[in-house]
N, CA, C and O atoms as a printed pandas DataFrame, in Angstrom:
     atom_number atom_name residue_name chain_id  residue_number  x_coord  y_coord  z_coord
0              1         N          UNK        A               1  155.026  286.932   91.145
1              2        CA          UNK        A               1  154.943  287.299   89.741
2              3         C          UNK        A               1  153.722  288.179   89.537
3              4         O          UNK        A               1  152.650  287.901   90.075
4              5         N          UNK        A               2  153.885  289.238   88.761
5              6        CA          UNK        A               2  152.762  290.107   88.441
6              7         C          UNK        A               2  152.735  290.329   86.929
7              8         O          UNK        A               2  153.557  291.069   86.389
8              9         N          UNK        A               3  151.797  289.690   86.258
9             10        CA          UNK        A               3  151.648  289.838   84.813
10            11         C          UNK        A               3  150.967  291.176   84.546
11            12         O          UNK        A               3  149.984  291.517   85.204
12            13         N          UNK        A               4  151.483  291.926   83.590
13            14        CA          UNK        A               4  150.917  293.240   83.298
14            15         C          UNK        A               4  150.022  293.251   82.067
15            16         O          UNK        A               4  149.147  294.108   81.947
16            17         N          UNK        A               5  150.230  292.309   81.152
17            18        CA          UNK        A               5  149.380  292.217   79.959
18            19         C          UNK        A               5  149.736  290.952   79.200
19            20         O          UNK        A               5  150.676  290.245   79.565
20            21         N          UNK        A               6  148.990  290.668   78.151
21            22        CA          UNK        A               6  149.331  289.581   77.235
22            23         C          UNK        A               6  150.216  290.189   76.160
23            24         O          UNK        A               6  149.826  291.162   75.514
24            25         N          UNK        A               7  151.411  289.624   75.959
25            26        CA          UNK        A               7  152.321  290.150   74.938
26            27         C          UNK        A               7  151.959  289.631   73.554
27            28         O          UNK        A               7  151.803  290.415   72.618
28            29         N          UNK        A               8  151.824  288.309   73.417
29            30        CA          UNK        A               8  151.486  287.764   72.112
30            31         C          UNK        A               8  150.746  286.444   72.235
31            32         O          UNK        A               8  150.771  285.777   73.269
32            33         N          UNK        A               9  150.090  286.094   71.143
33            34        CA          UNK        A               9  149.416  284.823   70.972
34            35         C          UNK        A               9  150.061  284.178   69.753
35            36         O          UNK        A               9  150.179  284.824   68.712
36            37         N          UNK        A              10  150.479  282.927   69.858
37            38        CA          UNK        A              10  151.124  282.232   68.746
38            39         C          UNK        A              10  150.126  281.298   68.072
39            40         O          UNK        A              10  149.432  280.527   68.734
40            41         N          UNK        A              11  150.067  281.381   66.748
41            42        CA          UNK        A              11  149.158  280.552   65.949
42            43         C          UNK        A              11  149.978  279.851   64.878
43            44         O          UNK        A              11  150.780  280.486   64.194
44            45         N          UNK        A              12  149.781  278.548   64.728
45            46        CA          UNK        A              12  150.411  277.787   63.655
46            47         C          UNK        A              12  149.365  277.566   62.567
47            48         O          UNK        A              12  148.262  277.092   62.838
48            49         N          UNK        A              13  149.724  277.914   61.340
49            50        CA          UNK        A              13  148.770  277.779   60.231
50            51         C          UNK        A              13  149.212  276.684   59.267
51            52         O          UNK        A              13  150.375  276.280   59.259
52            53         N          UNK        A              14  148.276  276.214   58.462
53            54        CA          UNK        A              14  148.591  275.166   57.484
54            55         C          UNK        A              14  148.986  275.742   56.129
55            56         O          UNK        A              14  149.720  275.102   55.376
56            57         N          UNK        A              15  148.509  276.943   55.811
57            58        CA          UNK        A              15  148.801  277.592   54.532
58            59         C          UNK        A              15  149.191  279.033   54.845
59            60         O          UNK        A              15  148.328  279.875   55.096
60            61         N          UNK        A              16  150.479  279.309   54.829
61            62        CA          UNK        A              16  150.993  280.598   55.278
62            63         C          UNK        A              16  150.408  281.775   54.505
63            64         O          UNK        A              16  149.935  282.733   55.116
64            65         N          UNK        A              17  150.429  281.722   53.185
65            66        CA          UNK        A              17  149.941  282.853   52.391
66            67         C          UNK        A              17  148.454  283.098   52.619
67            68         O          UNK        A              17  148.023  284.248   52.700
68            69         N          UNK        A              18  147.671  282.036   52.723
69            70        CA          UNK        A              18  146.230  282.177   52.974
70            71         C          UNK        A              18  145.981  282.814   54.333
71            72         O          UNK        A              18  145.147  283.712   54.448
72            73         N          UNK        A              19  146.690  282.363   55.362
73            74        CA          UNK        A              19  146.508  282.916   56.705
74            75         C          UNK        A              19  147.047  284.335   56.803
75            76         O          UNK        A              19  146.448  285.177   57.473
76            77         N          UNK        A              20  148.160  284.612   56.150
77            78        CA          UNK        A              20  148.690  285.978   56.127
78            79         C          UNK        A              20  147.664  286.922   55.512
79            80         O          UNK        A              20  147.413  287.998   56.056
80            81         N          UNK        A              21  147.073  286.540   54.399
81            82        CA          UNK        A              21  146.033  287.351   53.755
82            83         C          UNK        A              21  144.855  287.573   54.709
83            84         O          UNK        A              21  144.346  288.689   54.816
84            85         N          UNK        A              22  144.429  286.534   55.388
85            86        CA          UNK        A              22  143.290  286.625   56.314
86            87         C          UNK        A              22  143.568  287.620   57.437
87            88         O          UNK        A              22  142.770  288.528   57.672
88            89         N          UNK        A              23  144.682  287.459   58.124
89            90        CA          UNK        A              23  144.969  288.292   59.293
90            91         C          UNK        A              23  145.378  289.728   58.918
91            92         O          UNK        A              23  145.086  290.667   59.660
92            93         N          UNK        A              24  146.048  289.899   57.777
93            94        CA          UNK        A              24  146.502  291.233   57.379
94            95         C          UNK        A              24  145.441  291.954   56.541
95            96         O          UNK        A              24  145.035  293.064   56.883
96            97         N          UNK        A              25  144.998  291.341   55.466
97            98        CA          UNK        A              25  144.103  292.022   54.531
98            99         C          UNK        A              25  142.640  292.001   54.952
99           100         O          UNK        A              25  141.916  292.963   54.695
100          101         N          UNK        A              26  142.189  290.928   55.592
101          102        CA          UNK        A              26  140.783  290.853   55.977
102          103         C          UNK        A              26  140.536  291.385   57.389
103          104         O          UNK        A              26  139.585  292.135   57.610
104          105         N          UNK        A              27  141.393  291.000   58.351
105          106        CA          UNK        A              27  141.201  291.484   59.721
106          107         C          UNK        A              27  141.910  292.810   59.973
107          108         O          UNK        A              27  141.563  293.515   60.920
108          109         N          UNK        A              28  142.879  293.162   59.162
109          110        CA          UNK        A              28  143.507  294.477   59.247
110          111         C          UNK        A              28  144.651  294.626   60.235
111          112         O          UNK        A              28  144.994  295.752   60.595
112          113         N          UNK        A              29  145.256  293.530   60.687
113          114        CA          UNK        A              29  146.396  293.641   61.584
114          115         C          UNK        A              29  147.625  294.113   60.807
115          116         O          UNK        A              29  147.792  293.770   59.637
116          117         N          UNK        A              30  148.477  294.893   61.452
117          118        CA          UNK        A              30  149.661  295.470   60.831
118          119         C          UNK        A              30  150.865  294.538   61.003
119          120         O          UNK        A              30  151.086  293.975   62.075
120          121         N          UNK        A              31  151.628  294.391   59.933
121          122        CA          UNK        A              31  152.841  293.567   59.991
122          123         C          UNK        A              31  153.941  294.334   60.714
123          124         O          UNK        A              31  154.282  295.458   60.343
124          125         N          UNK        A              32  154.489  293.709   61.748
125          126        CA          UNK        A              32  155.648  294.255   62.457
126          127         C          UNK        A              32  156.915  293.768   61.769
127          128         O          UNK        A              32  157.795  294.558   61.427
128          129         N          UNK        A              33  156.996  292.458   61.574
129          130        CA          UNK        A              33  158.138  291.865   60.868
130          131         C          UNK        A              33  157.721  290.500   60.339
131          132         O          UNK        A              33  156.814  289.845   60.853
132          133         N          UNK        A              34  158.431  290.102   59.283
133          134        CA          UNK        A              34  158.201  288.799   58.659
134          135         C          UNK        A              34  159.558  288.196   58.368
135          136         O          UNK        A              34  160.392  288.818   57.711
136          137         N          UNK        A              35  159.782  286.989   58.853
137          138        CA          UNK        A              35  161.059  286.327   58.620
138          139         C          UNK        A              35  160.832  284.882   58.174
139          140         O          UNK        A              35  159.871  284.229   58.579
140          141         N          UNK        A              36  161.738  284.410   57.338
141          142        CA          UNK        A              36  161.744  283.002   56.966
142          143         C          UNK        A              36  162.890  282.350   57.706
143          144         O          UNK        A              36  164.045  282.751   57.561
144          145         N          UNK        A              37  162.570  281.355   58.491
145          146        CA          UNK        A              37  163.573  280.651   59.294
146          147         C          UNK        A              37  164.012  279.409   58.520
147          148         O          UNK        A              37  163.358  278.367   58.566
148          149         N          UNK        A              38  165.109  279.540   57.822
149          150        CA          UNK        A              38  165.613  278.499   56.913
150          151         C          UNK        A              38  165.756  277.144   57.601
151          152         O          UNK        A              38  165.347  276.124   57.047
152          153         N          UNK        A              39  166.326  277.123   58.793
153          154        CA          UNK        A              39  166.571  275.862   59.491
154          155         C          UNK        A              39  165.280  275.093   59.767
155          156         O          UNK        A              39  165.289  273.863   59.827
156          157         N          UNK        A              40  164.176  275.811   59.934
157          158        CA          UNK        A              40  162.887  275.158   60.226
158          159         C          UNK        A              40  161.955  275.118   59.028
159          160         O          UNK        A              40  160.859  274.562   59.104
160          161         N          UNK        A              41  162.397  275.716   57.908
161          162        CA          UNK        A              41  161.533  275.844   56.735
162          163         C          UNK        A              41  160.187  276.434   57.158
163          164         O          UNK        A              41  159.125  275.919   56.809
164          165         N          UNK        A              42  160.264  277.530   57.919
165          166        CA          UNK        A              42  159.094  278.101   58.571
166          167         C          UNK        A              42  159.114  279.623   58.503
167          168         O          UNK        A              42  160.146  280.259   58.714
168          169         N          UNK        A              43  157.957  280.184   58.205
169          170        CA          UNK        A              43  157.788  281.636   58.319
170          171         C          UNK        A              43  157.328  281.980   59.725
171          172         O          UNK        A              43  156.649  281.195   60.387
172          173         N          UNK        A              44  157.712  283.173   60.167
173          174        CA          UNK        A              44  157.196  283.758   61.403
174          175         C          UNK        A              44  156.794  285.180   61.060
175          176         O          UNK        A              44  157.620  285.992   60.644
176          177         N          UNK        A              45  155.519  285.466   61.240
177          178        CA          UNK        A              45  154.966  286.780   60.937
178          179         C          UNK        A              45  154.451  287.386   62.229
179          180         O          UNK        A              45  153.547  286.837   62.858
180          181         N          UNK        A              46  155.030  288.534   62.634
181          182        CA          UNK        A              46  154.582  289.235   63.835
182          183         C          UNK        A              46  153.589  290.311   63.432
183          184         O          UNK        A              46  153.886  291.156   62.588
184          185         N          UNK        A              47  152.412  290.278   64.035
185          186        CA          UNK        A              47  151.321  291.195   63.717
186          187         C          UNK        A              47  150.942  292.015   64.939
187          188         O          UNK        A              47  150.883  291.487   66.049
188          189         N          UNK        A              48  150.683  293.301   64.743
189          190        CA          UNK        A              48  150.264  294.190   65.836
190          191         C          UNK        A              48  148.746  294.145   65.960
191          192         O          UNK        A              48  148.034  294.433   64.998
192          193         N          UNK        A              49  148.246  293.783   67.143
193          194        CA          UNK        A              49  146.809  293.759   67.412
194          195         C          UNK        A              49  146.382  295.095   68.002
195          196         O          UNK        A              49  145.450  295.730   67.509
196          197         N          UNK        A              50  147.068  295.518   69.064
197          198        CA          UNK        A              50  146.839  296.817   69.697
198          199         C          UNK        A              50  148.184  297.307   70.214
199          200         O          UNK        A              50  149.223  296.773   69.825
200          201         N          UNK        A              51  148.184  298.302   71.074
201          202        CA          UNK        A              51  149.463  298.869   71.507
202          203         C          UNK        A              51  150.318  297.903   72.316
203          204         O          UNK        A              51  151.523  298.117   72.447
204          205         N          UNK        A              52  149.730  296.857   72.856
205          206        CA          UNK        A              52  150.492  295.925   73.698
206          207         C          UNK        A              52  150.499  294.484   73.210
207          208         O          UNK        A              52  151.363  293.710   73.620
208          209         N          UNK        A              53  149.572  294.105   72.355
209          210        CA          UNK        A              53  149.383  292.697   72.023
210          211         C          UNK        A              53  149.744  292.398   70.575
211          212         O          UNK        A              53  149.430  293.166   69.666
212          213         N          UNK        A              54  150.409  291.266   70.381
213          214        CA          UNK        A              54  150.794  290.826   69.053
214          215         C          UNK        A              54  150.292  289.405   68.804
215          216         O          UNK        A              54  150.009  288.651   69.735
216          217         N          UNK        A              55  150.194  289.067   67.533
217          218        CA          UNK        A              55  149.971  287.681   67.114
218          219         C          UNK        A              55  151.225  287.245   66.381
219          220         O          UNK        A              55  151.725  287.950   65.504
220          221         N          UNK        A              56  151.733  286.064   66.752
221          222        CA          UNK        A              56  152.831  285.448   66.009
222          223         C          UNK        A              56  152.213  284.352   65.146
223          224         O          UNK        A              56  151.669  283.376   65.662
224          225         N          UNK        A              57  152.301  284.524   63.839
225          226        CA          UNK        A              57  151.756  283.541   62.904
226          227         C          UNK        A              57  152.913  282.703   62.375
227          228         O          UNK        A              57  153.829  283.226   61.739
228          229         N          UNK        A              58  152.865  281.407   62.639
229          230        CA          UNK        A              58  153.926  280.484   62.233
230          231         C          UNK        A              58  153.427  279.545   61.147
231          232         O          UNK        A              58  152.251  279.183   61.109
232          233         N          UNK        A              59  154.334  279.162   60.272
233          234        CA          UNK        A              59  154.066  278.071   59.335
234          235         C          UNK        A              59  155.120  277.001   59.597
235          236         O          UNK        A              59  156.290  277.318   59.810
236          237         N          UNK        A              60  154.719  275.776   59.582
237          238        CA          UNK        A              60  155.638  274.648   59.698
238          239         C          UNK        A              60  155.238  273.622   58.658
239          240         O          UNK        A              60  154.054  273.490   58.352
240          241         N          UNK        A              61  156.199  272.890   58.106
241          242        CA          UNK        A              61  155.831  271.840   57.162
242          243         C          UNK        A              61  155.012  270.750   57.862
243          244         O          UNK        A              61  155.448  270.188   58.867
244          245         N          UNK        A              62  153.861  270.465   57.341
245          246        CA          UNK        A              62  153.011  269.362   57.800
246          247         C          UNK        A              62  152.623  269.429   59.280
247          248         O          UNK        A              62  152.863  268.468   60.011
248          249         N          UNK        A              63  152.036  270.524   59.737
249          250        CA          UNK        A              63  151.597  270.563   61.140
250          251         C          UNK        A              63  150.405  269.627   61.334
251          252         O          UNK        A              63  149.610  269.453   60.411
252          253         N          UNK        A              64  150.266  269.026   62.504
253          254        CA          UNK        A              64  149.100  268.165   62.741
254          255         C          UNK        A              64  147.828  269.004   62.764
255          256         O          UNK        A              64  147.858  270.184   63.111
256          257         N          UNK        A              65  146.722  268.391   62.394
257          258        CA          UNK        A              65  145.428  269.086   62.371
258          259         C          UNK        A              65  144.993  269.435   63.792
259          260         O          UNK        A              65  145.352  268.753   64.752
260          261         N          UNK        A              66  144.212  270.509   63.908
261          262        CA          UNK        A              66  143.648  270.926   65.178
262          263         C          UNK        A              66  142.558  269.936   65.586
263          264         O          UNK        A              66  141.799  269.454   64.746
264          265         N          UNK        A              67  142.489  269.644   66.867
265          266        CA          UNK        A              67  141.415  268.794   67.380
266          267         C          UNK        A              67  140.081  269.479   67.112
267          268         O          UNK        A              67  139.961  270.689   67.305
268          269         N          UNK        A              68  139.107  268.747   66.682
269          270        CA          UNK        A              68  137.795  269.328   66.382
270          271         C          UNK        A              68  136.876  269.360   67.600
271          272         O          UNK        A              68  135.765  269.885   67.526
272          273         N          UNK        A              69  137.325  268.810   68.699
273          274        CA          UNK        A              69  136.504  268.816   69.904
274          275         C          UNK        A              69  136.635  270.170   70.598
275          276         O          UNK        A              69  137.733  270.537   71.018
276          277         N          UNK        A              70  135.534  270.922   70.728
277          278        CA          UNK        A              70  135.651  272.248   71.330
278          279         C          UNK        A              70  136.019  272.226   72.805
279          280         O          UNK        A              70  136.408  273.253   73.359
280          281         N          UNK        A              71  135.903  271.084   73.439
281          282        CA          UNK        A              71  136.229  270.996   74.862
282          283         C          UNK        A              71  137.555  270.280   75.110
283          284         O          UNK        A              71  137.843  269.895   76.243
284          285         N          UNK        A              72  138.375  270.094   74.056
285          286        CA          UNK        A              72  139.685  269.471   74.220
286          287         C          UNK        A              72  140.618  270.413   74.975
287          288         O          UNK        A              72  140.427  271.629   74.950
288          289         N          UNK        A              73  141.620  269.860   75.641
289          290        CA          UNK        A              73  142.599  270.695   76.342
290          291         C          UNK        A              73  143.343  271.569   75.343
291          292         O          UNK        A              73  143.548  271.173   74.195
292          293         N          UNK        A              74  143.745  272.748   75.775
293          294        CA          UNK        A              74  144.473  273.676   74.922
294          295         C          UNK        A              74  143.658  274.931   74.680
295          296         O          UNK        A              74  142.619  275.146   75.305
296          297         N          UNK        A              75  144.138  275.750   73.773
297          298        CA          UNK        A              75  143.462  277.004   73.456
298          299         C          UNK        A              75  142.084  276.723   72.884
299          300         O          UNK        A              75  141.954  276.017   71.884
300          301         N          UNK        A              76  141.072  277.266   73.507
301          302        CA          UNK        A              76  139.706  277.061   73.025
302          303         C          UNK        A              76  139.367  278.056   71.927
303          304         O          UNK        A              76  138.863  277.675   70.870
304          305         N          UNK        A              77  139.645  279.335   72.177
305          306        CA          UNK        A              77  139.445  280.364   71.157
306          307         C          UNK        A              77  140.221  281.611   71.538
307          308         O          UNK        A              77  140.725  281.733   72.655
308          309         N          UNK        A              78  140.308  282.529   70.598
309          310        CA          UNK        A              78  140.971  283.811   70.787
310          311         C          UNK        A              78  139.895  284.879   70.660
311          312         O          UNK        A              78  139.144  284.884   69.685
312          313         N          UNK        A              79  139.807  285.786   71.634
313          314        CA          UNK        A              79  138.754  286.812   71.635
314          315         C          UNK        A              79  139.364  288.193   71.458
315          316         O          UNK        A              79  140.358  288.538   72.099
316          317         N          UNK        A              80  138.748  288.982   70.573
317          318        CA          UNK        A              80  139.168  290.359   70.329
318          319         C          UNK        A              80  138.103  291.301   70.860
319          320         O          UNK        A              80  136.916  291.115   70.594
320          321         N          UNK        A              81  138.524  292.321   71.617
321          322        CA          UNK        A              81  137.600  293.356   72.076
322          323         C          UNK        A              81  137.254  294.246   70.891
323          324         O          UNK        A              81  138.120  294.586   70.084
324          325         N          UNK        A              82  135.995  294.618   70.792
325          326        CA          UNK        A              82  135.532  295.423   69.666
326          327         C          UNK        A              82  134.562  296.484   70.183
327          328         O          UNK        A              82  133.764  296.210   71.080
328          329         N          UNK        A              83  134.626  297.675   69.630
329          330        CA          UNK        A              83  133.751  298.767   70.086
330          331         C          UNK        A              83  132.358  298.667   69.476
331          332         O          UNK        A              83  131.367  298.901   70.168
332          333         N          UNK        A              84  132.265  298.323   68.191
333          334        CA          UNK        A              84  130.978  298.274   67.495
334          335         C          UNK        A              84  130.828  296.906   66.849
335          336         O          UNK        A              84  131.326  296.675   65.747
336          337         N          UNK        A              85  130.150  296.009   67.527
337          338        CA          UNK        A              85  130.016  294.629   67.058
338          339         C          UNK        A              85  129.263  294.556   65.733
339          340         O          UNK        A              85  129.658  293.807   64.840
340          341         N          UNK        A              86  128.196  295.315   65.596
341          342        CA          UNK        A              86  127.414  295.264   64.353
342          343         C          UNK        A              86  128.265  295.676   63.148
343          344         O          UNK        A              86  128.211  295.029   62.102
344          345         N          UNK        A              87  129.038  296.731   63.290
345          346        CA          UNK        A              87  129.901  297.189   62.194
346          347         C          UNK        A              87  130.971  296.151   61.879
347          348         O          UNK        A              87  131.273  295.913   60.709
348          349         N          UNK        A              88  131.548  295.531   62.907
349          350        CA          UNK        A              88  132.582  294.520   62.700
350          351         C          UNK        A              88  132.016  293.298   61.987
351          352         O          UNK        A              88  132.643  292.763   61.072
352          353         N          UNK        A              89  130.837  292.858   62.401
353          354        CA          UNK        A              89  130.194  291.708   61.752
354          355         C          UNK        A              89  129.902  292.033   60.292
355          356         O          UNK        A              89  130.158  291.212   59.411
356          357         N          UNK        A              90  129.375  293.210   60.032
357          358        CA          UNK        A              90  129.088  293.626   58.660
358          359         C          UNK        A              90  130.367  293.641   57.820
359          360         O          UNK        A              90  130.368  293.186   56.676
360          361         N          UNK        A              91  131.450  294.162   58.389
361          362        CA          UNK        A              91  132.727  294.210   57.684
362          363         C          UNK        A              91  133.203  292.805   57.324
363          364         O          UNK        A              91  133.610  292.564   56.188
364          365         N          UNK        A              92  133.155  291.880   58.278
365          366        CA          UNK        A              92  133.588  290.501   58.011
366          367         C          UNK        A              92  132.712  289.861   56.936
367          368         O          UNK        A              92  133.222  289.205   56.028
368          369         N          UNK        A              93  131.405  290.049   57.036
369          370        CA          UNK        A              93  130.491  289.427   56.073
370          371         C          UNK        A              93  130.684  289.981   54.668
371          372         O          UNK        A              93  130.568  289.233   53.697
372          373         N          UNK        A              94  130.977  291.278   54.535
373          374        CA          UNK        A              94  131.220  291.835   53.206
374          375         C          UNK        A              94  132.513  291.294   52.604
375          376         O          UNK        A              94  132.707  291.356   51.390
376          377         N          UNK        A              95  133.395  290.765   53.445
377          378        CA          UNK        A              95  134.642  290.156   52.977
378          379         C          UNK        A              95  134.491  288.651   52.769
379          380         O          UNK        A              95  135.469  287.952   52.507
380          381         N          UNK        A              96  133.258  288.159   52.887
381          382        CA          UNK        A              96  132.995  286.749   52.646
382          383         C          UNK        A              96  133.287  285.833   53.820
383          384         O          UNK        A              96  133.371  284.616   53.649
384          385         N          UNK        A              97  133.443  286.395   55.007
385          386        CA          UNK        A              97  133.733  285.591   56.194
386          387         C          UNK        A              97  132.413  285.271   56.908
387          388         O          UNK        A              97  131.648  286.169   57.259
388          389         N          UNK        A              98  132.167  283.991   57.111
389          390        CA          UNK        A              98  130.951  283.553   57.787
390          391         C          UNK        A              98  131.042  283.853   59.278
391          392         O          UNK        A              98  132.041  283.535   59.924
392          393         N          UNK        A              99  129.995  284.465   59.818
393          394        CA          UNK        A              99  129.949  284.852   61.225
394          395         C          UNK        A              99  128.715  284.225   61.869
395          396         O          UNK        A              99  127.630  284.234   61.287
396          397         N          UNK        A             100  128.889  283.683   63.072
397          398        CA          UNK        A             100  127.752  283.103   63.795
398          399         C          UNK        A             100  126.788  284.207   64.231
399          400         O          UNK        A             100  127.165  285.379   64.272
400          401         N          UNK        A             101  125.555  283.842   64.554
401          402        CA          UNK        A             101  124.626  284.850   65.087
402          403         C          UNK        A             101  125.171  285.473   66.373
403          404         O          UNK        A             101  125.852  284.813   67.157
404          405         N          UNK        A             102  124.861  286.744   66.572
405          406        CA          UNK        A             102  125.297  287.456   67.776
406          407         C          UNK        A             102  124.555  286.898   68.980
407          408         O          UNK        A             102  123.347  286.661   68.931
408          409         N          UNK        A             103  125.294  286.692   70.054
409          410        CA          UNK        A             103  124.728  286.204   71.317
410          411         C          UNK        A             103  124.999  287.233   72.407
411          412         O          UNK        A             103  125.740  288.193   72.195
412          413         N          UNK        A             104  124.397  287.027   73.572
413          414        CA          UNK        A             104  124.608  287.899   74.727
414          415         C          UNK        A             104  125.175  287.066   75.869
415          416         O          UNK        A             104  124.622  286.025   76.223
416          417         N          UNK        A             105  126.284  287.533   76.445
417          418        CA          UNK        A             105  126.907  286.867   77.590
418          419         C          UNK        A             105  125.959  286.985   78.774
419          420         O          UNK        A             105  125.636  288.089   79.211
420          421         N          UNK        A             106  125.519  285.856   79.288
421          422        CA          UNK        A             106  124.515  285.861   80.370
422          423         C          UNK        A             106  125.039  286.476   81.659
423          424         O          UNK        A             106  124.242  286.888   82.502
424          425         N          UNK        A             107  126.341  286.551   81.837
425          426        CA          UNK        A             107  126.895  287.077   83.080
426          427         C          UNK        A             107  127.213  288.571   82.996
427          428         O          UNK        A             107  127.069  289.298   83.980
428          429         N          UNK        A             108  127.644  289.022   81.822
429          430        CA          UNK        A             108  128.042  290.426   81.692
430          431         C          UNK        A             108  127.036  291.279   80.924
431          432         O          UNK        A             108  127.055  292.506   81.014
432          433         N          UNK        A             109  126.161  290.621   80.170
433          434        CA          UNK        A             109  125.218  291.350   79.331
434          435         C          UNK        A             109  125.841  291.872   78.051
435          436         O          UNK        A             109  125.173  292.565   77.284
436          437         N          UNK        A             110  127.094  291.561   77.800
437          438        CA          UNK        A             110  127.798  292.031   76.604
438          439         C          UNK        A             110  127.490  291.116   75.415
439          440         O          UNK        A             110  127.260  289.918   75.582
440          441         N          UNK        A             111  127.491  291.697   74.221
441          442        CA          UNK        A             111  127.228  290.937   73.002
442          443         C          UNK        A             111  128.538  290.400   72.426
443          444         O          UNK        A             111  129.591  291.026   72.550
444          445         N          UNK        A             112  128.450  289.217   71.788
445          446        CA          UNK        A             112  129.632  288.594   71.186
446          447         C          UNK        A             112  129.219  287.683   70.057
447          448         O          UNK        A             112  128.051  287.318   69.922
448          449         N          UNK        A             113  130.198  287.319   69.246
449          450        CA          UNK        A             113  129.977  286.358   68.178
450          451         C          UNK        A             113  131.291  285.674   67.840
451          452         O          UNK        A             113  132.357  286.105   68.279
452          453         N          UNK        A             114  131.208  284.613   67.064
453          454        CA          UNK        A             114  132.378  283.852   66.651
454          455         C          UNK        A             114  132.472  283.774   65.130
455          456         O          UNK        A             114  131.465  283.823   64.423
456          457         N          UNK        A             115  133.699  283.653   64.650
457          458        CA          UNK        A             115  133.994  283.319   63.266
458          459         C          UNK        A             115  135.277  282.497   63.296
459          460         O          UNK        A             115  135.853  282.308   64.368
460          461         N          UNK        A             116  135.736  282.006   62.154
461          462        CA          UNK        A             116  136.921  281.138   62.147
462          463         C          UNK        A             116  137.975  281.648   61.192
463          464         O          UNK        A             116  137.677  282.287   60.183
464          465         N          UNK        A             117  139.233  281.346   61.541
465          466        CA          UNK        A             117  140.328  281.670   60.636
466          467         C          UNK        A             117  140.412  280.571   59.577
467          468         O          UNK        A             117  139.652  279.605   59.652
468          469         N          UNK        A             118  141.308  280.681   58.594
469          470        CA          UNK        A             118  141.354  279.681   57.519
470          471         C          UNK        A             118  141.594  278.244   57.976
471          472         O          UNK        A             118  141.254  277.310   57.251
472          473         N          UNK        A             119  142.173  278.046   59.163
473          474        CA          UNK        A             119  142.403  276.692   59.673
474          475         C          UNK        A             119  141.335  276.248   60.662
475          476         O          UNK        A             119  141.478  275.200   61.292
476          477         N          UNK        A             120  140.267  277.026   60.810
477          478        CA          UNK        A             120  139.186  276.642   61.704
478          479         C          UNK        A             120  139.384  277.071   63.141
479          480         O          UNK        A             120  138.607  276.664   64.005
480          481         N          UNK        A             121  140.411  277.891   63.437
481          482        CA          UNK        A             121  140.603  278.389   64.798
482          483         C          UNK        A             121  139.457  279.330   65.138
483          484         O          UNK        A             121  139.250  280.317   64.432
484          485         N          UNK        A             122  138.709  279.053   66.194
485          486        CA          UNK        A             122  137.609  279.942   66.560
486          487         C          UNK        A             122  138.127  281.300   67.039
487          488         O          UNK        A             122  138.994  281.379   67.909
488          489         N          UNK        A             123  137.581  282.356   66.457
489          490        CA          UNK        A             123  137.909  283.724   66.835
490          491         C          UNK        A             123  136.624  284.394   67.307
491          492         O          UNK        A             123  135.576  284.255   66.677
492          493         N          UNK        A             124  136.711  285.116   68.412
493          494        CA          UNK        A             124  135.541  285.754   68.992
494          495         C          UNK        A             124  135.679  287.267   68.904
495          496         O          UNK        A             124  136.772  287.809   69.063
496          497         N          UNK        A             125  134.573  287.938   68.651
497          498        CA          UNK        A             125  134.487  289.386   68.787
498          499         C          UNK        A             125  133.612  289.664   69.997
499          500         O          UNK        A             125  132.472  289.206   70.064
500          501         N          UNK        A             126  134.144  290.414   70.951
501          502        CA          UNK        A             126  133.447  290.684   72.213
502          503         C          UNK        A             126  133.285  292.178   72.345
503          504         O          UNK        A             126  134.271  292.906   72.460
504          505         N          UNK        A             127  132.038  292.646   72.329
505          506        CA          UNK        A             127  131.768  294.083   72.359
506          507         C          UNK        A             127  132.050  294.677   73.720
507          508         O          UNK        A             127  131.589  294.162   74.739
508          509         N          UNK        A             128  132.807  295.760   73.739
509          510        CA          UNK        A             128  133.162  296.438   74.991
510          511         C          UNK        A             128  132.229  297.568   75.319
511          512         O          UNK        A             128  132.398  298.232   76.341
């Protein structure tokens, strides 16, 4: 098997409209398609991240809460490559999104920071 790229990342949210606003209006991802799946009483929103990567945003009635332990098994965080970290942090902060202090990766020397989506999913900005 030879994987060529990541196609999509699936995220389940607790409040569909709030998360849709966050990912589309605040982070600026483009909507590819939005469907309501009647049988599951669930929305599925496909968002374009870059030319190859998408986010699938799902809503389900009464999803269980995310584990608050950062070292629990499963997805730890989602990281986005960014060209200008300072500009990105400023943009998020002007939109009222709390951002952690910028840190430096001890192995690569690259700068990064974290912020959270409306459900507390850790999102990272990693300067390229």
